[in-house]
N, C-alpha and C positions, 0 to 999 in steps of 0.2 A: 202475726195479727194476734190480738188479745184474746185470751180465753175467757169466754164468759162465765165458764164455772169457776175459774180461779179469781174472778173479780177483775178490777182493772189493774193494768201493769204498768210499769214505768214506761216513758215514751221511748220508742224504738230509736236508735241513733240516727237513722235517716230522716225521721219526722221531729226529732227534738228541737232542732233549731227552727223548723218551720212552725212549730207550735208556739215557740217562744216569740217568734216575729208576730204571729197572728194576735197573740195577748197583748204584746206592746201596741200594735196598730189598734187593737181594739179600746185599749186604755187612752190612747191619744185622740179617739174619735175618728180615726181613718177606717170606717166602717166597711166601705167596698174592698179595700185592700185586705183588712182582717178576714172578710168573708173569703175572698180567694184564698187565703193561707190556710184557713181551716178546712177548706175543702180539698186542697191539696194534701193536707195530712190525712184526711179521711179517704181520700183516693189512694193513698200509700197503704193505710192502716183503717180499714173500716171499723175496726173496735177501739179506736182511740177515744175513750171516754172523755177527757178533757177537751179534745177538739169538739166533740158532738155537744158537749154541755156549753162551751163557748159559742158555737154556732147557734145553738137554740136561743141562748141569751140575746145575741145579736139580732136574730130575726125578730124577737120580741120587741127589742129596741127600735126595729125599723118599721113596726106597725104591722107585723105579719104573725098575729098570734096563733093561727092555724099551722103555718109553716113551722113554728116555734114547737107547738105541742107535737107535730108529727116527728121532728127531729128529736125531741127529748123522749117521747115514748119509745122510739126505736132505741134510744141509748139505754134506757130502763130495761128493755126487753133484752138487749145484748149483755146486760150486767145486773141481772135481777137481786144478786147478793151485795151489791155494792152501797155503801152508805152514803156515796156521791150522788148517785142515781136515785 
């Protein structure tokens, strides 16, 4: 799991491919599939900052600003020292 005190880390090997797939699907507009992949990454590594940021952006694009804000707030709380958060 990512250590918030250390900031975000590189994706874990078991989540790296899922994250890449989520990002590709998101870029292609396959939002439902992208959301599933982002959530799979976060289930395996709740501290995965890139997945949380992607999911937050996706929720915003889907018209759920409250859900997006909650996801992004959790990401910032987990990684308070990250320039990405």
